[in-house]
N, C-alpha and C positions, 0 to 999 in steps of 0.2 A: 520340175525346176523349183517349186515352192519348198520341196524337201531340203534343198541346199541352203536355205536361209537360216542362219543361226542368230537369234536375237542377242546372244551373249557377245558375238563378234561385233555387232553394232554398238553395244555398250562399251566395249573395249576401245573401239575406234573413237567414240565420242569422248572418252576419258583422255585418250592420247591427244586429240585435237584441243581439248580444254587445257591440257598441260602446255602444249606448244603456244597457245594464245596467252596463257598466263606468263610464260617466260618471255614473250614478246613485250609485255607490259611492264615487267619488272626489270631492274637493271642495277648498275653500279655507278656511283659517282666517286671519282678519285680526286682527292685534293692533296697537294704537296706544297711544301715551302722550300724555296731555294733563294739564297741571298743573291743580291744583285751581282756581286763579283763572280760567283759561281755560275750564275745564269749567263753572263757575258762570255765566260770561258767555255761553257757548254755550247753556246751558239757558235762561237768561233770553231770549236771542234766539229760541230755539225756541218758547218760550211766546208771545212777541210775534208770531212768524210764524203760529202757529196761530190767533191772533186777527185775522190779515189785515194786519199792518203790512208795507208793501211793502219797506222797507229790510231788515227782519229776514228776510223771505222770500228776498231776494236773497242775504243772507249765508249763510243755511242752504243754498241751492242751491250756493253757492261751496264750502262745506265738504263737501257731498255729492259735488260734482264731484271734489274731491280724492280721496275714497274710491273713487269709480268709476274714476278714472284709474289708481289703484294696482291695483284689481281687474282692469281691462282689460289692464294690462301683465302681470299674473300669468297670466291666461288665454291671452294671445297667446304667452307663452313656453312654455306647457304644451301647447297644441293642436298635435298632430303628425299625427293620423290622420283628419282630416276631408277 
Protein backbone atom coordinates (compact mmCIF):
# COMPACT_ATOMS: atom_id res chain seq x y z
CA UNK A 1 0.00 0.00 0.00
CA UNK A 2 2.87 2.36 0.77
CA UNK A 3 4.14 1.88 -2.78
CA UNK A 4 1.00 3.61 -4.06
CA UNK A 5 1.72 6.90 -2.27
CA UNK A 6 3.13 9.53 -4.60
CA UNK A 7 4.37 12.67 -2.81
CA UNK A 8 4.11 14.61 -6.08
CA UNK A 9 0.36 13.98 -6.15
CA UNK A 10 0.09 15.39 -2.65
CA UNK A 11 2.02 18.47 -3.76
CA UNK A 12 -0.28 18.92 -6.74
CA UNK A 13 -3.37 18.58 -4.54
CA UNK A 14 -1.98 21.18 -2.12
CA UNK A 15 -1.36 23.59 -5.01
CA UNK A 16 -4.90 23.10 -6.31
CA UNK A 17 -6.40 23.70 -2.87
CA UNK A 18 -4.29 26.83 -2.42
CA UNK A 19 -5.53 28.12 -5.80
CA UNK A 20 -9.16 27.45 -4.86
CA UNK A 21 -8.69 29.22 -1.52
CA UNK A 22 -6.97 32.18 -3.17
CA UNK A 23 -9.82 32.53 -5.67
CA UNK A 24 -12.32 32.49 -2.80
CA UNK A 25 -10.55 35.45 -1.21
CA UNK A 26 -10.16 37.50 -4.38
CA UNK A 27 -13.05 39.02 -6.26
CA UNK A 28 -14.46 41.78 -8.38
CA UNK A 29 -16.24 44.96 -7.46
CA UNK A 30 -18.35 46.46 -10.19
CA UNK A 31 -19.37 50.09 -10.11
CA UNK A 32 -21.48 51.80 -12.69
CA UNK A 33 -23.21 55.12 -13.10
CA UNK A 34 -26.79 55.47 -14.29
CA UNK A 35 -28.61 58.76 -14.28
CA UNK A 36 -31.85 58.99 -12.33
CA UNK A 37 -34.12 59.10 -15.40
CA UNK A 38 -32.53 55.98 -16.87
CA UNK A 39 -32.65 54.26 -13.48
CA UNK A 40 -36.36 54.92 -13.15
CA UNK A 41 -36.97 53.68 -16.69
CA UNK A 42 -34.90 50.55 -16.10
CA UNK A 43 -36.73 49.83 -12.84
CA UNK A 44 -40.06 50.19 -14.63
CA UNK A 45 -38.80 47.84 -17.33
CA UNK A 46 -37.66 45.37 -14.65
CA UNK A 47 -41.09 45.37 -13.06
CA UNK A 48 -42.73 44.81 -16.44
CA UNK A 49 -40.30 41.98 -17.18
CA UNK A 50 -41.14 40.32 -13.87
CA UNK A 51 -44.77 40.35 -14.99
CA UNK A 52 -43.75 38.59 -18.19
CA UNK A 53 -43.83 41.40 -20.75
CA UNK A 54 -41.61 40.08 -23.60
CA UNK A 55 -40.09 43.37 -24.78
CA UNK A 56 -39.24 44.34 -21.21
CA UNK A 57 -37.64 40.95 -20.67
CA UNK A 58 -35.53 41.42 -23.79
CA UNK A 59 -34.39 44.86 -22.62
CA UNK A 60 -33.45 43.50 -19.20
CA UNK A 61 -31.42 40.71 -20.84
CA UNK A 62 -29.67 43.32 -22.98
CA UNK A 63 -28.72 45.36 -19.90
CA UNK A 64 -27.66 42.23 -18.02
CA UNK A 65 -25.57 41.23 -21.03
CA UNK A 66 -23.66 44.52 -20.84
CA UNK A 67 -22.81 43.84 -17.20
CA UNK A 68 -21.74 40.27 -17.97
CA UNK A 69 -19.52 41.38 -20.86
CA UNK A 70 -17.66 43.77 -18.53
CA UNK A 71 -17.33 41.06 -15.87
CA UNK A 72 -16.08 38.57 -18.43
CA UNK A 73 -13.45 41.03 -19.67
CA UNK A 74 -12.25 41.63 -16.10
CA UNK A 75 -12.04 37.92 -15.37
CA UNK A 76 -10.28 37.18 -18.66
CA UNK A 77 -7.71 39.89 -17.89
CA UNK A 78 -7.16 38.50 -14.41
CA UNK A 79 -6.96 34.73 -14.90
CA UNK A 80 -3.37 33.71 -15.26
CA UNK A 81 -2.97 30.52 -13.27
CA UNK A 82 -5.59 28.15 -14.65
